[in-house]
Each structure stands twice: as C-alpha cells, then as structure tokens.
C-alpha positions in Angstrom: 143.3 108.7 61.4 144.9 111.9 62.7 148.2 110.9 61.1 146.5 110.1 57.8 144.7 113.5 57.9 148.1 115.3 58.4 149.5 113.5 55.4 146.7 114.6 53.1 146.7 118.1 54.5 150.4 118.4 53.7 150.0 117.2 50.1 149.0 120.7 48.7 152.2 122.2 50.1 154.4 119.4 48.7 152.6 119.7 45.4 153.4 123.5 45.3 157.1 122.8 45.9 157.2 120.2 43.1 155.2 122.6 40.8 157.5 125.5 41.6 160.5 123.5 40.6 158.7 122.2 37.6 158.1 125.8 36.5 161.8 126.7 36.8 162.6 123.6 34.7 159.9 124.5 32.0 161.4 128.0 31.8 164.9 126.6 31.2 163.6 124.1 28.6 161.7 126.9 26.8 164.9 129.0 26.8 167.0 126.1 25.4 164.4 125.4 22.7 163.8 129.0 21.6 167.3 130.5 21.6 168.7 128.3 18.9 165.9 129.6 16.7 166.7 133.2 17.6 170.4 132.7 16.7 169.6 130.2 13.9 172.1 127.7 15.4 175.0 130.1 15.1 177.5 130.9 17.8 176.6 133.8 20.1 180.1 134.9 20.7 180.4 137.1 17.6 179.6 140.5 19.1 179.0 142.4 22.3 175.3 143.0 21.5 174.7 139.2 21.0 176.7 138.4 24.2 174.5 140.7 26.4 171.3 139.7 24.5 172.0 136.1 25.6 172.6 137.3 29.2 169.2 139.2 29.2 167.5 136.1 27.8 169.1 133.9 30.5 167.9 136.4 33.2 164.4 136.5 31.8 164.1 132.7 31.5 166.1 131.6 34.5 165.7 134.3 37.2 162.3 136.0 36.5 160.2 132.8 36.7 161.8 131.9 40.1 160.9 135.4 41.4 157.3 135.2 40.0 156.8 131.8 41.6 157.5 133.1 45.1 155.7 136.4 44.8 152.9 137.6 42.6 152.2 134.3 40.9 152.4 132.2 44.1 148.6 131.8 44.0 148.6 131.0 40.2 151.3 128.3 39.8 149.1 126.1 37.7 148.3 129.0 35.4 152.0 129.9 35.0 152.9 126.2 34.4 150.1 125.9 31.7 151.3 129.1 29.9 154.9 127.9 29.8 153.8 124.4 28.8 151.7 125.8 25.9 154.6 127.9 24.6 157.0 125.0 24.9 154.7 122.5 23.1 154.0 125.0 20.3 157.8 125.4 19.7 158.4 121.7 19.9 155.7 121.1 17.2 157.5 123.4 14.9 160.9 121.7 15.7 159.4 118.2 15.1 157.8 119.3 11.8 161.1 120.8 10.6 163.0 117.7 11.7 160.6 115.4 9.8 161.2 117.1 6.5 165.0 117.3 7.1 167.0 115.0 4.7 169.8 114.4 7.2 167.8 112.4 9.8 169.9 109.5 11.2 168.4 106.3 12.5 167.2 106.2 16.1 169.8 103.5 16.9 172.6 105.8 15.6 171.3 108.6 17.8 171.1 106.5 20.9 174.6 105.1 20.4 176.1 108.4 19.6 179.5 108.8 21.4 179.8 112.0 23.4 183.0 113.8 23.9 183.8 114.8 27.4 183.2 118.5 26.6 179.8 117.6 25.2 178.6 115.4 28.1 175.9 116.8 30.4 178.7 117.0 33.0 177.4 120.2 34.3 174.6 118.1 35.8 175.6 114.8 37.2 179.2 113.6 36.6 181.7 113.3 39.3 184.0 116.1 38.3 181.6 118.8 37.1 178.6 119.4 39.3 175.1 120.3 38.3 175.6 123.7 36.9 172.0 124.5 36.1 170.7 122.8 39.3 173.3 124.5 41.5 172.8 127.9 39.9 169.1 127.7 40.1 169.4 126.8 43.8 171.7 129.7 44.4 169.4 132.2 42.6 166.3 130.9 44.4 167.9 131.2 47.8 169.2 134.7 46.9 165.7 135.8 45.9 164.0 134.2 48.9 166.2 135.6 51.6 165.2 139.2 50.6 161.7 138.4 49.3 160.7 136.9 52.7 160.9 140.3 54.3 158.2 141.8 52.0 154.4 141.2 52.3 154.3 140.0 48.7 156.1 136.8 49.8 153.5 134.3 51.0 153.9 133.2 54.6 153.4 129.6 53.7 156.8 129.8 51.9 158.7 131.0 54.9 160.6 128.6 57.2 158.4 126.5 59.3 158.5 126.9 63.1 157.9 123.3 64.1 156.5 121.0 61.4 155.5 121.1 57.8 156.8 121.8 54.2 157.9 125.1 52.9 160.0 126.7 50.1 162.6 128.1 52.4 163.1 124.8 54.3 164.7 123.5 51.1 167.6 125.9 51.1 170.2 124.3 53.4 169.3 120.8 52.2 169.7 121.9 48.6 173.2 123.3 49.3 174.2 120.0 51.1 172.8 118.0 48.1 174.9 120.2 45.7 178.1 119.5 47.8 178.3 115.9 46.7 180.4 116.7 43.6 182.4 119.4 45.2 183.7 117.0 47.9 184.6 114.4 45.2 186.6 116.6 42.9 190.3 115.9 42.6 192.1 118.3 45.0 195.1 120.2 43.7 197.2 120.7 46.7 199.6 123.7 46.6 201.4 125.6 49.3 199.0 126.9 52.0 196.2 125.1 50.2 194.4 124.6 53.5 193.9 128.3 53.9 191.6 128.2 50.9 189.9 125.0 51.9 186.2 124.8 52.9 187.3 123.6 56.4 188.9 127.1 57.0 186.9 129.4 54.8 183.4 128.4 55.8 183.9 128.6 59.6 185.7 131.9 59.1 182.8 133.4 57.2 180.4 132.0 59.8 182.4 133.6 62.6 182.5 136.9 60.7 178.8 136.8 60.1 178.0 136.1 63.8 180.3 139.0 64.9 178.9 141.5 62.3 175.2 140.7 63.1 176.0 141.0 66.9 177.7 144.4 66.4 175.0 145.7 64.2 172.2 144.3 66.4 170.6 142.9 63.2 167.3 141.0 63.9 167.7 137.2 63.7 165.3 134.3 63.6 166.5 132.4 66.7 164.5 129.2 65.9 166.3 129.0 62.5 169.7 127.8 63.8 170.0 129.2 67.3 171.5 132.4 68.7 175.1 132.2 67.3 174.8 129.4 64.8 174.4 130.1 61.0 174.4 128.4 57.6 178.2 128.4 57.3 178.7 126.5 60.5 176.2 123.8 59.2 178.0 123.5 55.9 181.6 123.2 57.2 181.3 119.8 59.0 179.4 118.4 56.1 182.4 119.3 53.9 184.5 116.9 55.9 183.8 113.9 53.9 185.7 111.5 56.1 183.1 112.1 58.8 181.1 109.0 59.6 177.4 108.5 60.4 178.6 106.3 63.3 179.9 109.3 65.1 176.5 110.1 66.5 172.9 109.2 66.5 169.8 111.2 65.6 167.8 111.3 68.8 164.5 112.3 67.2 162.2 111.9 70.2 164.5 113.7 72.6 165.2 116.6 70.3 161.6 117.0 69.3 160.5 117.2 72.9 163.3 119.4 74.0 163.5 121.9 71.1 160.1 121.9 69.4 158.1 122.1 72.7 160.1 125.2 73.7 161.6 123.5 76.7 165.1 124.8 75.7 165.9 127.9 77.8 169.1 128.7 75.9 171.2 129.1 79.0 174.5 127.6 77.7 176.4 127.8 74.5 175.1 124.4 73.5 171.5 125.0 74.3 171.6 128.5 72.7 172.5 126.8 69.3 170.5 123.6 69.8 168.8 123.7 66.3 172.1 124.1 64.5 173.9 121.4 66.4 171.1 118.8 66.5 170.4 119.2 62.8 174.0 118.4 61.8 173.6 114.6 61.7 170.5 115.0 59.6 172.3 117.1 57.0 175.2 114.7 56.9 172.7 111.9 56.2 171.3 113.9 53.3 174.9 114.3 51.9 175.6 110.5 52.1 172.2 109.6 50.6 172.7 112.0 47.7 176.2 110.7 47.1 175.0 107.1 47.0 172.0 107.8 44.9 174.0 109.7 42.2 176.7 106.9 42.2 174.0 104.3 41.7 172.4 106.3 38.9 175.7 106.7 37.2 176.3 103.0 37.4 179.3 103.4 39.7 181.7 104.9 37.1 180.6 108.0 35.2 183.5 107.6 32.8 181.6 104.7 31.1 178.6 106.9 30.4 179.7 108.1 27.0 176.7 107.4 24.9 173.3 109.1 24.7 171.5 106.1 25.9 173.7 105.9 29.0 172.6 109.3 30.1 168.9 108.5 29.4 169.3 105.5 31.6 170.8 107.7 34.3 167.9 110.1 34.0 165.2 107.5 34.6 167.1 106.0 37.5 167.1 109.4 39.2 163.4 109.7 38.7 163.0 106.2 40.2 165.0 107.3 43.2 162.9 110.4 43.6 159.7 108.2 43.6 161.3 105.8 46.1 162.2 108.7 48.4 158.7 110.2 48.1 157.2 106.8 49.1 159.6 106.7 52.1 158.6 110.2 53.0 154.9 109.2 53.1 155.7 106.2 55.1 157.7 108.2 57.6 154.9 110.8 57.9 152.5 108.0 58.7 154.7 106.2 61.2 156.8 109.0 62.7 155.0 112.3 62.0 155.5 115.4 59.9 158.9 116.7 58.7 160.7 119.2 61.0 163.4 121.4 59.6 164.6 122.5 63.0 165.8 119.0 64.0 166.1 117.5 60.5 164.1 114.4 61.3 163.9 111.4 59.1 160.7 112.6 57.4 162.4 115.9 56.5 165.4 114.0 55.1 163.2 111.9 52.8 161.1 114.9 51.8 164.2 116.9 50.7 165.7 113.9 49.0 162.6 113.3 46.9 162.3 116.9 45.8 166.0 117.5 45.1 166.4 114.2 43.3 163.4 115.0 41.1 164.9 118.4 40.3 168.3 116.9 39.5 166.7 114.4 37.1 164.6 117.1 35.5 167.5 119.4 34.8 169.4 116.4 33.3 166.3 115.7 31.2 166.4 119.3 29.8 170.0 118.9 29.0 169.4 115.6 27.3 166.8 117.1 25.0 169.5 119.5 23.6 172.0 116.6 23.4 169.6 114.3 21.6 168.6 117.2 19.2 172.3 117.7 18.5 172.9 113.9 17.9 169.9 113.7 15.6 171.0 116.6 13.5 167.9 118.7 14.3 168.1 122.0 12.4 169.6 124.8 14.4 170.7 122.4 17.2 173.6 120.9 15.3 176.4 123.1 14.0 179.0 120.6 13.0 181.1 117.9 14.6 184.1 120.2 15.3 182.1 122.6 17.5 182.0 122.2 21.2 178.2 121.9 21.6 177.7 123.0 25.1 180.3 125.8 25.3 180.3 127.6 22.0 176.7 127.7 20.8 173.6 129.2 22.4 172.2 126.2 24.3 174.5 126.5 27.3 173.2 129.3 29.5 176.1 131.8 30.2 174.5 133.1 33.4 174.4 129.7 35.1 178.1 129.2 34.3 179.0 132.6 35.9 176.8 132.0 39.0 178.2 128.5 39.4 181.8 129.7 39.0 181.4 132.5 41.6 178.8 130.7 43.8 180.3 131.8 47.2 180.7 135.4 46.1 177.1 135.4 44.8 175.7 134.1 48.1 177.8 136.5 50.2 176.8 139.4 47.9 173.1 138.5 48.3 173.4 138.4 52.1 175.1 141.8 52.2 172.6 143.4 49.8 169.7 141.9 51.8 171.1 143.5 55.0 171.7 146.9 53.3 168.1 146.9 51.9 166.6 146.0 55.2 168.5 148.8 56.9 167.6 151.3 54.2 163.8 150.7 54.0 161.0 149.3 56.0 160.5 146.1 54.0 157.6 144.8 56.1 155.4 147.8 55.1 156.3 148.0 51.4 153.6 147.7 48.7 153.8 144.9 46.2 154.8 147.0 43.2 157.7 148.7 45.0 158.8 145.3 46.4 158.8 143.7 43.0 160.9 146.6 41.6 163.4 146.3 44.5 163.6 142.5 44.1 164.1 142.7 40.3 166.9 145.3 40.7 168.5 143.3 43.5 168.6 140.1 41.5 169.8 141.9 38.3 172.6 143.5 40.3 173.8 140.2 41.7 173.7 138.5 38.2 175.6 141.4 36.6 178.2 141.4 39.4 178.9 137.7 38.9 178.7 137.8 35.1 181.0 140.9 34.6 184.3 139.0 35.2 183.2 136.5 32.5 182.5 139.3 30.1 185.9 141.0 30.8 187.7 137.7 30.2 185.7 137.1 27.0 186.3 140.6 25.7 190.0 140.3 26.4 190.2 137.1 24.4 188.4 138.7 21.5 191.0 141.3 21.1 
C-alpha cells in the first residue's frame, strides 16, 4: 500500500514534466503554423529586417515559453497550455477552410505516398545522420535557462534536482543529453590528421578537467550530491561517447549504491568515494544511451534510408509514441516493485522514467515537423512554394534559431555556464525579486541566442553580397 501511495503521489510531478514539454511543443507548432501566414509562404531570406524578424519570432516561440514554464507560469501550466491550444486550433481552422476551397487539392493517397527528397526529410529529428535539431536545441535552451533560473527564488524548488528520490525538471538534463548523443555517435566520421584532438574522447574530459580546476580556484559553491566533489557533467558524457563500450563491463548494484550513497553513509574519504554519484551513475546513463539507440532504430525500421515517403514518417511517429507508452508502463511497474526513481544512482526506475519522457518528446517534435511536411505535400496555401524549393531550408517553416543552437551546441552550453557563474558572482541571486530575476533571465537567454546566431548571420550576409 505504501508503494502504491508513492506512485500516485508522484503522478502530479510526472504530469507536470509531460505538460511542460507539451507546452514547448505547442509553441513550436504555433510558430510553424503562424509564420507561413506572416510571410505568405515566401522565402524569408530576402532582407536583413525579415531575417532578424524571423529570429525574434523564433526566440518568442521557442525560448520564452520554456522560460515561463519554469518561472512565473510554473503554477499555471494548464492555463498556458489551454491558451496556446486555443490559438493553435483557431489558426488550424482557418488553414483547413482555406485548404478545402483550394482547387489544387491532391488525393490523400497521393499525399501519403509523396516521395521526399533527402533535403526535405524531417532528418533534423530522427534520421541516423542528422540528429533531432528541434529536440536537441530545445533541450540545450531548457538546460541553459534552468542552470541560472534555479538560483533565483522565482524558480520552484520542486523543479530543482532531487536529493534522493522523485521526479523533477532538472533531473532530465543529463539524460536528455545522453539521449541526444545517439545520432552523434552514429554519424560517419571524417578522419583527418590529428582528428583525435577534436574528438569527444579528448575534448569532453579536457573541458571537465578545466571546469574542476576553475571552480576549485574560484571556490565556487557546488552541489556535492549532484555528481560528487570533483566529478561533473563532462566526465559523465565522455565515457558514454565511447560507443564500443559494453553493458557487460559492469553491473548496476542498485541496492548497494542506494544504501551507501542515499543513506549518507559515504564519508568521501577517497577519490572514488568523493565522486560516488558520478561514477555509480555511469552504467545507468550508458543504459539510457543503448535503449534510445535501439528504440530509434526500431522506429525507423532498421534503415532510415528506406523512409522516403510521408506515410513512412507517420509510421515512425506512432512507433515512437508506442515506445513512450511502453517505457511509461515499465516505469510504473519499476516504481511498484523497486521504488521511486533516483537521479543520484540512476536506478532502473529513473532510466524508464527518462526514456518515457524523452521518447514522448522526440515523437512530438517529429509530429510537429510532419504537419508542415504533410501541408507541403498536400499543396496547402502558404505551405507549398514549388517543387524546386528546398522546403525545410529556404522558406519560413524551418526555425533558424534551432539550426544555430544545434550547430554551436557545445559553445552554447559553455557560454551559458560561464554567464551563470558571472551573474552569480555579480549579484545575490538568492535574494532577487521576481521582476528583476525575469529581466536578468530574459537578457541572459537573449545574449546566448544572439551569440550563437551571429555567425550564421555573418555567413548569410556574406553570401548575399
């Protein structure tokens, strides 16, 4: 009975996580539906003002909702979701009415069997060689917002990292990055001279070592129960990048680690015990990597090159939703049999919880992309600009901000960490009022987005001339 009670008590927190992700997806969908109307289906790259207007719209639709979810609207997620849903449904009604009176409507069979060129596939979501651009970028921006917002009182404590057991927003961060690594590790590697110096096996540990050294020198306050005394996110990421690693190299000793770490029996007297959380969680994160890799391969039917029709991507979408439902069922079963999820040791319940949430998010982002793709294939007004145009790269549907964030992901993450440290040194974040905190967070996120998008603008402007 006690275990069942824990499961029901955790449901509101799990629901909030799914609802928060759903709000981000609704905002992206609203952006993709509304912008073609603003530009009347024409290309955005015809002037500097249009270029930056699109950037502002991307920031408003993709970044601001994420910030609102974890701050001032954290108590009104249903209200925010209802407002976005109402706006979206209203626009969709206009689009459907306009489509029904259009004389160029193809048959549904023609739409479903529409062949998709490689440049038009939703490859920025699930294919093997171009990873989930919107998913990955949203994850990066959410983490960037959360690592600073958590220091302000406007950030709800229930969203902060859990100490022992439970569900929270910030517990998703590392698992989300591991989930997004699947494609990066399967990309074809172009080996050049000294390629290993730029590889993840060298870069990530070097950054982790640098972070440990800098924080020690500056005496920057750290949350010891997060990874340990010296361990950090980059050390966790680097062994996961070694895809030849095998699950047989170790065993997750749930009961031992739970007793030793979570019951505060660890005195942190040696290098190993000082970083117990980081070391003991490695096998759990590697498990998430392999589960994500297998789930995506199964959803794609084993070979993504064959998925060249609209109906193939629809099938992939519902398969991902089915996997999300299966993982959620496994999560509930694990909670009932083994106990609540624990981020600190990455137990099996935590693994299933993260897999259900992240697979649901991946499927939903693909669903958003498929709407634009189907609208293009069906010759919906303002969504189809001609067969010769590259649908996802030249017209307004493809968010330019996500492309920039995805391209400079590591720089974006490092910049957010540096700015977070500077802001914490400059002001007393723990005693800042909500209005000031929101202004700081807004300026902080805008600065990061501008910094990663500026190289793209410089390149675009040079090509224009």
